[in-house]
ChimeraX commands (.cxc) that place a marker at each C-alpha (Angstrom):
marker #1 position 35.72,-2.16,18.74 radius 0.5
marker #1 position 36.94,-2.06,15.04 radius 0.5
marker #1 position 35.81,-5.63,14.70 radius 0.5
marker #1 position 32.15,-4.62,16.08 radius 0.5
marker #1 position 32.29,-1.53,13.25 radius 0.5
marker #1 position 33.34,-3.82,10.42 radius 0.5
marker #1 position 30.52,-6.35,11.44 radius 0.5
marker #1 position 27.68,-3.56,11.15 radius 0.5
marker #1 position 29.17,-2.17,8.03 radius 0.5
marker #1 position 29.03,-5.82,6.66 radius 0.5
marker #1 position 25.38,-6.08,7.74 radius 0.5
marker #1 position 24.72,-2.69,6.42 radius 0.5
marker #1 position 26.04,-3.82,2.88 radius 0.5
marker #1 position 24.26,-7.11,3.14 radius 0.5
marker #1 position 21.01,-5.31,3.82 radius 0.5
marker #1 position 21.30,-2.88,1.11 radius 0.5
marker #1 position 22.33,-6.09,-1.12 radius 0.5
marker #1 position 19.05,-7.84,0.08 radius 0.5
marker #1 position 16.90,-4.56,-0.98 radius 0.5
marker #1 position 18.79,-4.73,-4.66 radius 0.5
marker #1 position 17.44,-8.40,-4.88 radius 0.5
marker #1 position 14.17,-7.76,-4.27 radius 0.5
marker #1 position 14.00,-5.04,-6.72 radius 0.5
marker #1 position 14.94,-7.36,-9.26 radius 0.5
marker #1 position 11.55,-9.53,-8.63 radius 0.5
marker #1 position 9.34,-6.64,-7.98 radius 0.5
marker #1 position 9.85,-4.28,-10.82 radius 0.5
marker #1 position 9.38,-0.79,-10.08 radius 0.5
marker #1 position 8.38,-1.09,-6.80 radius 0.5
marker #1 position 11.45,0.14,-4.76 radius 0.5
marker #1 position 9.31,2.28,-2.11 radius 0.5
marker #1 position 6.90,-0.34,-1.65 radius 0.5
marker #1 position 9.75,-3.21,-0.95 radius 0.5
marker #1 position 11.55,-0.51,1.25 radius 0.5
marker #1 position 8.49,-0.13,3.22 radius 0.5
marker #1 position 8.25,-3.96,3.93 radius 0.5
marker #1 position 11.59,-4.04,4.82 radius 0.5
marker #1 position 11.52,-0.99,7.18 radius 0.5
marker #1 position 8.16,-2.92,8.82 radius 0.5
marker #1 position 10.39,-6.01,9.38 radius 0.5
marker #1 position 13.51,-4.19,10.78 radius 0.5
marker #1 position 10.42,-2.40,13.07 radius 0.5
marker #1 position 9.38,-5.74,14.24 radius 0.5
marker #1 position 5.83,-5.04,12.99 radius 0.5
marker #1 position 3.49,-6.94,10.64 radius 0.5
marker #1 position 2.36,-5.83,6.75 radius 0.5
marker #1 position -0.99,-5.75,5.28 radius 0.5
marker #1 position -0.84,-6.00,1.75 radius 0.5
marker #1 position -4.55,-4.68,0.33 radius 0.5
marker #1 position -5.11,-4.31,-3.46 radius 0.5
marker #1 position -6.68,-6.48,-6.25 radius 0.5
marker #1 position -5.57,-9.78,-7.00 radius 0.5
marker #1 position -2.61,-10.63,-9.30 radius 0.5
marker #1 position -0.29,-7.57,-8.71 radius 0.5
marker #1 position 2.32,-9.11,-6.98 radius 0.5
marker #1 position 1.31,-9.32,-3.14 radius 0.5
marker #1 position 2.25,-12.96,-2.99 radius 0.5
marker #1 position 5.34,-12.94,-4.53 radius 0.5
marker #1 position 6.45,-10.16,-2.77 radius 0.5
marker #1 position 6.00,-11.84,0.36 radius 0.5
marker #1 position 7.73,-15.04,-0.84 radius 0.5
marker #1 position 10.39,-13.11,-2.18 radius 0.5
marker #1 position 11.33,-11.51,1.25 radius 0.5
marker #1 position 11.37,-14.89,2.88 radius 0.5
marker #1 position 13.42,-16.36,0.37 radius 0.5
marker #1 position 16.27,-13.06,0.52 radius 0.5
marker #1 position 16.10,-12.65,3.97 radius 0.5
marker #1 position 16.53,-16.33,4.59 radius 0.5
marker #1 position 13.13,-16.79,6.70 radius 0.5
marker #1 position 11.65,-20.16,7.23 radius 0.5
marker #1 position 8.26,-19.60,5.12 radius 0.5
marker #1 position 4.60,-20.76,5.18 radius 0.5
marker #1 position 1.46,-19.65,3.62 radius 0.5
marker #1 position -1.77,-20.06,4.87 radius 0.5
marker #1 position -4.88,-19.51,2.35 radius 0.5
marker #1 position -7.56,-17.96,4.00 radius 0.5
marker #1 position -11.09,-19.13,3.16 radius 0.5
marker #1 position -14.65,-19.25,4.61 radius 0.5
marker #1 position -14.01,-22.78,5.98 radius 0.5
marker #1 position -10.47,-22.21,8.04 radius 0.5
marker #1 position -10.83,-22.92,11.32 radius 0.5
marker #1 position -8.46,-21.36,14.23 radius 0.5
marker #1 position -6.80,-24.89,14.52 radius 0.5
marker #1 position -5.52,-24.77,10.91 radius 0.5
marker #1 position -3.19,-21.84,11.83 radius 0.5
marker #1 position -2.13,-22.32,15.17 radius 0.5
marker #1 position -1.97,-26.21,15.45 radius 0.5
marker #1 position -3.93,-28.92,17.25 radius 0.5
marker #1 position -3.06,-31.26,20.14 radius 0.5
marker #1 position -3.74,-34.92,19.39 radius 0.5
marker #1 position -3.91,-37.66,21.68 radius 0.5
marker #1 position -0.86,-40.30,21.30 radius 0.5
marker #1 position -2.01,-43.66,22.56 radius 0.5
marker #1 position 1.49,-44.65,23.27 radius 0.5
marker #1 position 2.08,-42.14,25.67 radius 0.5
marker #1 position -1.20,-41.78,27.08 radius 0.5
marker #1 position -1.20,-38.11,26.76 radius 0.5
marker #1 position -2.24,-35.07,24.42 radius 0.5
marker #1 position 0.82,-34.08,21.86 radius 0.5
marker #1 position 0.74,-30.41,20.48 radius 0.5
marker #1 position 1.18,-30.30,16.46 radius 0.5
marker #1 position 2.05,-26.95,15.25 radius 0.5
marker #1 position 0.45,-25.25,12.88 radius 0.5
marker #1 position 1.60,-23.12,10.04 radius 0.5
marker #1 position 1.68,-20.07,12.04 radius 0.5
marker #1 position 4.97,-21.66,13.55 radius 0.5
marker #1 position 7.39,-19.86,10.71 radius 0.5
marker #1 position 9.69,-16.73,10.57 radius 0.5
marker #1 position 7.36,-15.33,7.92 radius 0.5
marker #1 position 3.99,-16.20,8.00 radius 0.5
marker #1 position 2.00,-15.27,4.44 radius 0.5
marker #1 position -1.69,-15.04,5.43 radius 0.5
marker #1 position -3.35,-15.02,1.95 radius 0.5
marker #1 position -6.79,-12.98,1.69 radius 0.5
marker #1 position -6.90,-12.93,5.17 radius 0.5
marker #1 position -10.49,-11.05,4.92 radius 0.5
marker #1 position -11.93,-14.03,3.08 radius 0.5
marker #1 position -11.81,-16.19,6.36 radius 0.5
marker #1 position -14.15,-15.73,9.17 radius 0.5
marker #1 position -13.65,-13.35,12.33 radius 0.5
marker #1 position -12.75,-16.54,14.55 radius 0.5
marker #1 position -9.96,-17.31,12.08 radius 0.5
marker #1 position -9.10,-14.04,11.68 radius 0.5
marker #1 position -8.42,-13.55,15.57 radius 0.5
marker #1 position -6.66,-16.73,16.08 radius 0.5
marker #1 position -3.63,-14.95,13.76 radius 0.5
marker #1 position -3.85,-11.82,15.23 radius 0.5
marker #1 position -3.90,-13.17,18.55 radius 0.5
marker #1 position -0.70,-14.98,17.52 radius 0.5
marker #1 position 0.80,-11.40,16.35 radius 0.5
marker #1 position 0.31,-9.77,19.19 radius 0.5
marker #1 position 1.64,-12.20,21.93 radius 0.5
marker #1 position 4.46,-13.74,19.67 radius 0.5
marker #1 position 2.92,-17.04,21.51 radius 0.5
marker #1 position 0.64,-19.64,20.97 radius 0.5
marker #1 position -1.25,-20.85,24.16 radius 0.5
marker #1 position -3.01,-24.43,23.80 radius 0.5
marker #1 position -4.31,-26.39,26.76 radius 0.5
marker #1 position -2.88,-24.11,28.83 radius 0.5
marker #1 position 0.56,-24.27,27.58 radius 0.5
marker #1 position 2.35,-21.50,25.98 radius 0.5
marker #1 position 4.42,-22.16,22.62 radius 0.5
marker #1 position 6.88,-19.45,21.36 radius 0.5
marker #1 position 6.53,-18.55,18.12 radius 0.5
marker #1 position 10.05,-18.20,16.13 radius 0.5
marker #1 position 12.34,-14.93,15.81 radius 0.5
marker #1 position 12.28,-12.93,13.82 radius 0.5
marker #1 position 8.32,-13.35,13.48 radius 0.5
marker #1 position 6.86,-11.46,10.58 radius 0.5
marker #1 position 3.42,-11.94,9.21 radius 0.5
marker #1 position 2.46,-10.65,5.72 radius 0.5
marker #1 position -1.12,-10.61,5.11 radius 0.5
marker #1 position -2.88,-9.78,1.59 radius 0.5
marker #1 position -6.41,-8.57,1.76 radius 0.5
marker #1 position -8.65,-7.94,-1.48 radius 0.5
marker #1 position -10.68,-4.75,-1.61 radius 0.5
marker #1 position -13.77,-4.69,0.50 radius 0.5
marker #1 position -16.28,-4.38,-2.36 radius 0.5
marker #1 position -15.20,-7.95,-3.71 radius 0.5
marker #1 position -17.20,-10.72,-3.11 radius 0.5
marker #1 position -16.95,-12.94,-0.28 radius 0.5
marker #1 position -14.89,-10.93,2.30 radius 0.5
marker #1 position -14.96,-10.60,5.99 radius 0.5
marker #1 position -13.54,-6.94,6.58 radius 0.5
marker #1 position -11.17,-6.53,9.54 radius 0.5
marker #1 position -12.31,-4.21,12.11 radius 0.5
marker #1 position -10.19,-1.27,13.45 radius 0.5
marker #1 position -9.00,-3.13,16.17 radius 0.5
marker #1 position -7.55,-5.64,14.53 radius 0.5
marker #1 position -6.19,-3.59,11.31 radius 0.5
marker #1 position -4.52,-2.06,14.34 radius 0.5
marker #1 position -2.23,-4.87,14.80 radius 0.5
marker #1 position -0.41,-4.04,11.37 radius 0.5
marker #1 position 2.32,-1.86,11.81 radius 0.5
marker #1 position 1.98,-0.72,8.23 radius 0.5
marker #1 position -0.51,-1.49,5.28 radius 0.5
marker #1 position 0.72,-0.77,1.72 radius 0.5
marker #1 position -0.67,-1.26,-2.11 radius 0.5
marker #1 position 1.19,-2.25,-4.97 radius 0.5
marker #1 position -0.59,-1.25,-7.60 radius 0.5
marker #1 position -0.04,-1.77,-11.74 radius 0.5
marker #1 position 3.26,-1.59,-12.80 radius 0.5
marker #1 position 4.38,1.19,-14.85 radius 0.5
marker #1 position 4.38,0.51,-18.80 radius 0.5
marker #1 position 8.41,0.05,-19.10 radius 0.5
marker #1 position 8.28,-2.43,-15.49 radius 0.5
marker #1 position 5.39,-4.51,-17.35 radius 0.5
marker #1 position 7.13,-4.81,-20.59 radius 0.5
marker #1 position 9.68,-6.24,-18.68 radius 0.5
marker #1 position 7.62,-8.54,-17.05 radius 0.5
marker #1 position 6.62,-9.89,-20.06 radius 0.5
marker #1 position 9.68,-10.30,-21.73 radius 0.5
marker #1 position 11.55,-11.89,-18.53 radius 0.5
marker #1 position 11.45,-14.87,-17.09 radius 0.5
marker #1 position 8.49,-16.52,-14.84 radius 0.5
marker #1 position 8.45,-14.44,-11.61 radius 0.5
marker #1 position 7.67,-18.25,-9.94 radius 0.5
marker #1 position 10.91,-19.39,-11.52 radius 0.5
marker #1 position 13.11,-16.43,-10.24 radius 0.5
marker #1 position 11.74,-17.34,-6.73 radius 0.5
marker #1 position 13.26,-20.42,-6.69 radius 0.5
marker #1 position 16.78,-19.75,-7.55 radius 0.5
marker #1 position 16.63,-16.47,-5.35 radius 0.5
marker #1 position 20.12,-16.85,-3.13 radius 0.5
marker #1 position 19.50,-15.68,0.69 radius 0.5
marker #1 position 21.28,-12.40,1.53 radius 0.5
marker #1 position 20.68,-12.26,4.99 radius 0.5
marker #1 position 19.66,-14.80,7.82 radius 0.5
marker #1 position 17.51,-14.61,10.99 radius 0.5
marker #1 position 20.54,-13.88,13.18 radius 0.5
marker #1 position 21.37,-10.87,11.30 radius 0.5
marker #1 position 17.99,-9.68,10.90 radius 0.5
marker #1 position 17.61,-9.71,14.73 radius 0.5
marker #1 position 20.76,-7.94,14.86 radius 0.5
marker #1 position 19.35,-5.27,12.73 radius 0.5
marker #1 position 16.48,-4.72,14.75 radius 0.5
marker #1 position 18.29,-4.14,17.81 radius 0.5
marker #1 position 19.78,-0.90,15.93 radius 0.5
marker #1 position 16.50,0.72,15.06 radius 0.5
marker #1 position 15.47,1.77,18.68 radius 0.5
marker #1 position 19.05,3.26,18.97 radius 0.5
marker #1 position 18.53,5.68,15.84 radius 0.5
marker #1 position 18.06,9.21,17.77 radius 0.5
marker #1 position 15.07,11.25,17.62 radius 0.5
marker #1 position 15.28,14.81,18.32 radius 0.5
marker #1 position 12.95,16.84,20.61 radius 0.5
marker #1 position 11.78,18.95,17.59 radius 0.5
marker #1 position 11.11,15.46,15.45 radius 0.5
marker #1 position 9.48,14.47,18.89 radius 0.5
marker #1 position 7.34,17.71,18.59 radius 0.5
marker #1 position 6.53,17.05,14.95 radius 0.5
marker #1 position 4.98,13.69,16.06 radius 0.5
marker #1 position 3.01,14.83,18.82 radius 0.5
marker #1 position 1.76,17.86,16.69 radius 0.5
marker #1 position 0.39,15.34,13.73 radius 0.5
marker #1 position -1.18,13.17,16.70 radius 0.5
marker #1 position -2.88,16.61,18.23 radius 0.5
marker #1 position -3.92,17.29,14.65 radius 0.5
marker #1 position -5.54,13.74,14.08 radius 0.5
marker #1 position -7.42,14.16,17.42 radius 0.5
marker #1 position -9.03,17.65,17.12 radius 0.5
marker #1 position -11.84,16.13,15.34 radius 0.5
marker #1 position -12.37,18.46,12.47 radius 0.5
marker #1 position -11.44,15.96,9.76 radius 0.5
marker #1 position -11.45,12.28,11.42 radius 0.5
marker #1 position -13.99,10.06,13.13 radius 0.5
marker #1 position -11.25,9.19,16.25 radius 0.5
marker #1 position -7.57,10.00,16.17 radius 0.5
marker #1 position -4.39,8.47,16.50 radius 0.5
marker #1 position -4.14,5.95,19.48 radius 0.5
marker #1 position -0.94,5.48,21.70 radius 0.5
marker #1 position -0.16,2.47,20.30 radius 0.5
marker #1 position -0.19,4.02,16.90 radius 0.5
marker #1 position 1.95,7.26,17.81 radius 0.5
marker #1 position 4.48,4.87,19.22 radius 0.5
marker #1 position 4.68,2.59,16.09 radius 0.5
marker #1 position 4.89,5.83,13.64 radius 0.5
marker #1 position 8.12,6.81,15.51 radius 0.5
marker #1 position 9.22,3.10,15.31 radius 0.5
marker #1 position 9.02,3.05,11.56 radius 0.5
marker #1 position 10.51,6.35,11.14 radius 0.5
marker #1 position 13.73,5.09,12.82 radius 0.5
marker #1 position 13.27,1.88,10.58 radius 0.5
marker #1 position 13.21,3.76,7.73 radius 0.5
marker #1 position 16.19,6.18,8.69 radius 0.5
marker #1 position 17.90,2.93,9.57 radius 0.5
marker #1 position 17.36,1.36,6.24 radius 0.5
marker #1 position 18.60,4.40,4.62 radius 0.5
marker #1 position 21.82,4.97,6.48 radius 0.5
marker #1 position 21.15,8.38,8.41 radius 0.5
marker #1 position 22.20,9.46,11.16 radius 0.5
marker #1 position 19.02,10.11,12.83 radius 0.5
marker #1 position 15.46,10.39,12.27 radius 0.5
marker #1 position 14.61,13.22,9.83 radius 0.5
marker #1 position 11.21,14.72,9.33 radius 0.5
marker #1 position 11.59,13.24,5.74 radius 0.5
marker #1 position 11.40,9.52,7.31 radius 0.5
marker #1 position 8.63,10.48,9.36 radius 0.5
marker #1 position 6.90,11.86,6.18 radius 0.5
marker #1 position 7.86,8.80,3.96 radius 0.5
marker #1 position 6.14,5.96,6.50 radius 0.5
marker #1 position 3.39,8.05,7.57 radius 0.5
marker #1 position 0.95,7.19,5.00 radius 0.5
marker #1 position 1.74,3.13,5.42 radius 0.5
marker #1 position 1.73,3.52,9.23 radius 0.5
marker #1 position -2.02,5.60,9.94 radius 0.5
marker #1 position -3.80,5.49,7.09 radius 0.5
marker #1 position -5.62,2.11,7.79 radius 0.5
marker #1 position -6.28,3.73,11.20 radius 0.5
marker #1 position -8.00,6.79,10.34 radius 0.5
marker #1 position -11.47,7.50,9.22 radius 0.5
marker #1 position -12.94,10.36,7.80 radius 0.5
marker #1 position -15.29,12.11,10.13 radius 0.5
marker #1 position -18.47,12.28,7.46 radius 0.5
marker #1 position -19.90,9.48,6.32 radius 0.5
marker #1 position -20.10,11.05,2.82 radius 0.5
marker #1 position -16.17,11.25,2.86 radius 0.5
marker #1 position -14.96,8.95,0.24 radius 0.5
marker #1 position -11.33,9.96,0.32 radius 0.5
marker #1 position -8.82,6.76,0.74 radius 0.5
marker #1 position -6.36,5.55,3.28 radius 0.5
marker #1 position -3.49,7.80,1.21 radius 0.5
marker #1 position -5.60,10.49,1.11 radius 0.5
marker #1 position -6.58,10.57,4.59 radius 0.5
marker #1 position -2.58,10.40,5.61 radius 0.5
marker #1 position -1.76,13.21,2.94 radius 0.5
marker #1 position -4.49,15.42,4.58 radius 0.5
marker #1 position -2.88,14.95,7.89 radius 0.5
marker #1 position 0.44,15.66,6.78 radius 0.5
marker #1 position -0.90,19.03,4.98 radius 0.5
marker #1 position -2.42,20.36,7.95 radius 0.5
marker #1 position 0.78,20.00,10.30 radius 0.5
marker #1 position 3.58,21.81,8.99 radius 0.5
marker #1 position 7.20,20.57,10.11 radius 0.5
marker #1 position 8.05,22.67,13.26 radius 0.5
marker link #1:1,2 radius 0.2
marker link #1:2,3 radius 0.2
marker link #1:3,4 radius 0.2
marker link #1:4,5 radius 0.2
marker link #1:5,6 radius 0.2
marker link #1:6,7 radius 0.2
marker link #1:7,8 radius 0.2
marker link #1:8,9 radius 0.2
marker link #1:9,10 radius 0.2
marker link #1:10,11 radius 0.2
marker link #1:11,12 radius 0.2
marker link #1:12,13 radius 0.2
marker link #1:13,14 radius 0.2
marker link #1:14,15 radius 0.2
marker link #1:15,16 radius 0.2
marker link #1:16,17 radius 0.2
marker link #1:17,18 radius 0.2
marker link #1:18,19 radius 0.2
marker link #1:19,20 radius 0.2
marker link #1:20,21 radius 0.2
marker link #1:21,22 radius 0.2
marker link #1:22,23 radius 0.2
marker link #1:23,24 radius 0.2
marker link #1:24,25 radius 0.2
marker link #1:25,26 radius 0.2
marker link #1:26,27 radius 0.2
marker link #1:27,28 radius 0.2
marker link #1:28,29 radius 0.2
marker link #1:29,30 radius 0.2
marker link #1:30,31 radius 0.2
marker link #1:31,32 radius 0.2
marker link #1:32,33 radius 0.2
marker link #1:33,34 radius 0.2
marker link #1:34,35 radius 0.2
marker link #1:35,36 radius 0.2
marker link #1:36,37 radius 0.2
marker link #1:37,38 radius 0.2
marker link #1:38,39 radius 0.2
marker link #1:39,40 radius 0.2
marker link #1:40,41 radius 0.2
marker link #1:41,42 radius 0.2
marker link #1:42,43 radius 0.2
marker link #1:43,44 radius 0.2
marker link #1:44,45 radius 0.2
marker link #1:45,46 radius 0.2
marker link #1:46,47 radius 0.2
marker link #1:47,48 radius 0.2
marker link #1:48,49 radius 0.2
marker link #1:49,50 radius 0.2
marker link #1:50,51 radius 0.2
marker link #1:51,52 radius 0.2
marker link #1:52,53 radius 0.2
marker link #1:53,54 radius 0.2
marker link #1:54,55 radius 0.2
marker link #1:55,56 radius 0.2
marker link #1:56,57 radius 0.2
marker link #1:57,58 radius 0.2
marker link #1:58,59 radius 0.2
marker link #1:59,60 radius 0.2
marker link #1:60,61 radius 0.2
marker link #1:61,62 radius 0.2
marker link #1:62,63 radius 0.2
marker link #1:63,64 radius 0.2
marker link #1:64,65 radius 0.2
marker link #1:65,66 radius 0.2
marker link #1:66,67 radius 0.2
marker link #1:67,68 radius 0.2
marker link #1:68,69 radius 0.2
marker link #1:69,70 radius 0.2
marker link #1:70,71 radius 0.2
marker link #1:71,72 radius 0.2
marker link #1:72,73 radius 0.2
marker link #1:73,74 radius 0.2
marker link #1:74,75 radius 0.2
marker link #1:75,76 radius 0.2
marker link #1:76,77 radius 0.2
marker link #1:77,78 radius 0.2
marker link #1:78,79 radius 0.2
marker link #1:79,80 radius 0.2
marker link #1:80,81 radius 0.2
marker link #1:81,82 radius 0.2
marker link #1:82,83 radius 0.2
marker link #1:83,84 radius 0.2
marker link #1:84,85 radius 0.2
marker link #1:85,86 radius 0.2
marker link #1:86,87 radius 0.2
marker link #1:87,88 radius 0.2
marker link #1:88,89 radius 0.2
marker link #1:89,90 radius 0.2
marker link #1:90,91 radius 0.2
marker link #1:91,92 radius 0.2
marker link #1:92,93 radius 0.2
marker link #1:93,94 radius 0.2
marker link #1:94,95 radius 0.2
marker link #1:95,96 radius 0.2
marker link #1:96,97 radius 0.2
marker link #1:97,98 radius 0.2
marker link #1:98,99 radius 0.2
marker link #1:99,100 radius 0.2
marker link #1:100,101 radius 0.2
marker link #1:101,102 radius 0.2
marker link #1:102,103 radius 0.2
marker link #1:103,104 radius 0.2
marker link #1:104,105 radius 0.2
marker link #1:105,106 radius 0.2
marker link #1:106,107 radius 0.2
marker link #1:107,108 radius 0.2
marker link #1:108,109 radius 0.2
marker link #1:109,110 radius 0.2
marker link #1:110,111 radius 0.2
marker link #1:111,112 radius 0.2
marker link #1:112,113 radius 0.2
marker link #1:113,114 radius 0.2
marker link #1:114,115 radius 0.2
marker link #1:115,116 radius 0.2
marker link #1:116,117 radius 0.2
marker link #1:117,118 radius 0.2
marker link #1:118,119 radius 0.2
marker link #1:119,120 radius 0.2
marker link #1:120,121 radius 0.2
marker link #1:121,122 radius 0.2
marker link #1:122,123 radius 0.2
marker link #1:123,124 radius 0.2
marker link #1:124,125 radius 0.2
marker link #1:125,126 radius 0.2
marker link #1:126,127 radius 0.2
marker link #1:127,128 radius 0.2
marker link #1:128,129 radius 0.2
marker link #1:129,130 radius 0.2
marker link #1:130,131 radius 0.2
marker link #1:131,132 radius 0.2
marker link #1:132,133 radius 0.2
marker link #1:133,134 radius 0.2
marker link #1:134,135 radius 0.2
marker link #1:135,136 radius 0.2
marker link #1:136,137 radius 0.2
marker link #1:137,138 radius 0.2
marker link #1:138,139 radius 0.2
marker link #1:139,140 radius 0.2
marker link #1:140,141 radius 0.2
marker link #1:141,142 radius 0.2
marker link #1:142,143 radius 0.2
marker link #1:143,144 radius 0.2
marker link #1:144,145 radius 0.2
marker link #1:145,146 radius 0.2
marker link #1:146,147 radius 0.2
marker link #1:147,148 radius 0.2
marker link #1:148,149 radius 0.2
marker link #1:149,150 radius 0.2
marker link #1:150,151 radius 0.2
marker link #1:151,152 radius 0.2
marker link #1:152,153 radius 0.2
marker link #1:153,154 radius 0.2
marker link #1:154,155 radius 0.2
marker link #1:155,156 radius 0.2
marker link #1:156,157 radius 0.2
marker link #1:157,158 radius 0.2
marker link #1:158,159 radius 0.2
marker link #1:159,160 radius 0.2
marker link #1:160,161 radius 0.2
marker link #1:161,162 radius 0.2
marker link #1:162,163 radius 0.2
marker link #1:163,164 radius 0.2
marker link #1:164,165 radius 0.2
marker link #1:165,166 radius 0.2
marker link #1:166,167 radius 0.2
marker link #1:167,168 radius 0.2
marker link #1:168,169 radius 0.2
marker link #1:169,170 radius 0.2
marker link #1:170,171 radius 0.2
marker link #1:171,172 radius 0.2
marker link #1:172,173 radius 0.2
marker link #1:173,174 radius 0.2
marker link #1:174,175 radius 0.2
marker link #1:175,176 radius 0.2
marker link #1:176,177 radius 0.2
marker link #1:177,178 radius 0.2
marker link #1:178,179 radius 0.2
marker link #1:179,180 radius 0.2
marker link #1:180,181 radius 0.2
marker link #1:181,182 radius 0.2
marker link #1:182,183 radius 0.2
marker link #1:183,184 radius 0.2
marker link #1:184,185 radius 0.2
marker link #1:185,186 radius 0.2
marker link #1:186,187 radius 0.2
marker link #1:187,188 radius 0.2
marker link #1:188,189 radius 0.2
marker link #1:189,190 radius 0.2
marker link #1:190,191 radius 0.2
marker link #1:191,192 radius 0.2
marker link #1:192,193 radius 0.2
marker link #1:193,194 radius 0.2
marker link #1:194,195 radius 0.2
marker link #1:195,196 radius 0.2
marker link #1:196,197 radius 0.2
marker link #1:197,198 radius 0.2
marker link #1:198,199 radius 0.2
marker link #1:199,200 radius 0.2
marker link #1:200,201 radius 0.2
marker link #1:201,202 radius 0.2
marker link #1:202,203 radius 0.2
marker link #1:203,204 radius 0.2
marker link #1:204,205 radius 0.2
marker link #1:205,206 radius 0.2
marker link #1:206,207 radius 0.2
marker link #1:207,208 radius 0.2
marker link #1:208,209 radius 0.2
marker link #1:209,210 radius 0.2
marker link #1:210,211 radius 0.2
marker link #1:211,212 radius 0.2
marker link #1:212,213 radius 0.2
marker link #1:213,214 radius 0.2
marker link #1:214,215 radius 0.2
marker link #1:215,216 radius 0.2
marker link #1:216,217 radius 0.2
marker link #1:217,218 radius 0.2
marker link #1:218,219 radius 0.2
marker link #1:219,220 radius 0.2
marker link #1:220,221 radius 0.2
marker link #1:221,222 radius 0.2
marker link #1:222,223 radius 0.2
marker link #1:223,224 radius 0.2
marker link #1:224,225 radius 0.2
marker link #1:225,226 radius 0.2
marker link #1:226,227 radius 0.2
marker link #1:227,228 radius 0.2
marker link #1:228,229 radius 0.2
marker link #1:229,230 radius 0.2
marker link #1:230,231 radius 0.2
marker link #1:231,232 radius 0.2
marker link #1:232,233 radius 0.2
marker link #1:233,234 radius 0.2
marker link #1:234,235 radius 0.2
marker link #1:235,236 radius 0.2
marker link #1:236,237 radius 0.2
marker link #1:237,238 radius 0.2
marker link #1:238,239 radius 0.2
marker link #1:239,240 radius 0.2
marker link #1:240,241 radius 0.2
marker link #1:241,242 radius 0.2
marker link #1:242,243 radius 0.2
marker link #1:243,244 radius 0.2
marker link #1:244,245 radius 0.2
marker link #1:245,246 radius 0.2
marker link #1:246,247 radius 0.2
marker link #1:247,248 radius 0.2
marker link #1:248,249 radius 0.2
marker link #1:249,250 radius 0.2
marker link #1:250,251 radius 0.2
marker link #1:251,252 radius 0.2
marker link #1:252,253 radius 0.2
marker link #1:253,254 radius 0.2
marker link #1:254,255 radius 0.2
marker link #1:255,256 radius 0.2
marker link #1:256,257 radius 0.2
marker link #1:257,258 radius 0.2
marker link #1:258,259 radius 0.2
marker link #1:259,260 radius 0.2
marker link #1:260,261 radius 0.2
marker link #1:261,262 radius 0.2
marker link #1:262,263 radius 0.2
marker link #1:263,264 radius 0.2
marker link #1:264,265 radius 0.2
marker link #1:265,266 radius 0.2
marker link #1:266,267 radius 0.2
marker link #1:267,268 radius 0.2
marker link #1:268,269 radius 0.2
marker link #1:269,270 radius 0.2
marker link #1:270,271 radius 0.2
marker link #1:271,272 radius 0.2
marker link #1:272,273 radius 0.2
marker link #1:273,274 radius 0.2
marker link #1:274,275 radius 0.2
marker link #1:275,276 radius 0.2
marker link #1:276,277 radius 0.2
marker link #1:277,278 radius 0.2
marker link #1:278,279 radius 0.2
marker link #1:279,280 radius 0.2
marker link #1:280,281 radius 0.2
marker link #1:281,282 radius 0.2
marker link #1:282,283 radius 0.2
marker link #1:283,284 radius 0.2
marker link #1:284,285 radius 0.2
marker link #1:285,286 radius 0.2
marker link #1:286,287 radius 0.2
marker link #1:287,288 radius 0.2
marker link #1:288,289 radius 0.2
marker link #1:289,290 radius 0.2
marker link #1:290,291 radius 0.2
marker link #1:291,292 radius 0.2
marker link #1:292,293 radius 0.2
marker link #1:293,294 radius 0.2
marker link #1:294,295 radius 0.2
marker link #1:295,296 radius 0.2
marker link #1:296,297 radius 0.2
marker link #1:297,298 radius 0.2
marker link #1:298,299 radius 0.2
marker link #1:299,300 radius 0.2
marker link #1:300,301 radius 0.2
marker link #1:301,302 radius 0.2
marker link #1:302,303 radius 0.2
marker link #1:303,304 radius 0.2
marker link #1:304,305 radius 0.2
marker link #1:305,306 radius 0.2
marker link #1:306,307 radius 0.2
marker link #1:307,308 radius 0.2
marker link #1:308,309 radius 0.2
marker link #1:309,310 radius 0.2
marker link #1:310,311 radius 0.2
marker link #1:311,312 radius 0.2
marker link #1:312,313 radius 0.2
marker link #1:313,314 radius 0.2
marker link #1:314,315 radius 0.2
view
């Protein structure tokens, strides 16, 4: 029992060290970094939507380095084919049979860069792998590695050459976050500091896949009280009453919200899930799943999430 407790304590220290290491690379974005780590702990996938040049790719690469995960980057373009993502079967004359050559999706952390620049067919190939955690080619299923974490970046829909993800595919992402511009102090530190690409090349791995899987198993065990579940269901009812949104949160979205809150509580060492944990992750979990009821309503995802929080008091 003591050995198990010591092991859990050591894993906790390594998790805290990993977050600290990431914050040395991505300056001034502690909340976004923690959301990304919590998304992995909850066994979800992460969508980062923002303008080019604010560190989306850097965050994904830093996560792979610090967490000790195998890493592949897929640059999504208009001519990308599903086989470029999942792989292809090639006829081998020596054996007289087809041999499957794995695509870049067979990595523990996959960066789908500018995912909304590819056609819907190529997008679907990735999203199917995310959902099933396996790839089926010629009737044969090939399991993806564990842990399996997709970080997709997306440019704003108003930019030229984009194919926006439909709501059904956005729902496959547990969280959606924005990085935004750094504060003046952090930007000055970036100007004076080392090039982030050089830093990435020398980042040590703080965690490893085995530890991450052990941490993931601890997330569902985080206690959520009946009062906390009442709060979750009250938020759900408010999203479905038709007063603000076109449609309410799906059952999958509600389960995702609870699991993300458990991961946030776990990451911060709380004994159980608090209302503050739920409020911390709610914008990232539900913002991309809500649409305003009125077509003239121009509120963004974060504003819609805040409106939902304001509509429901804590029980």
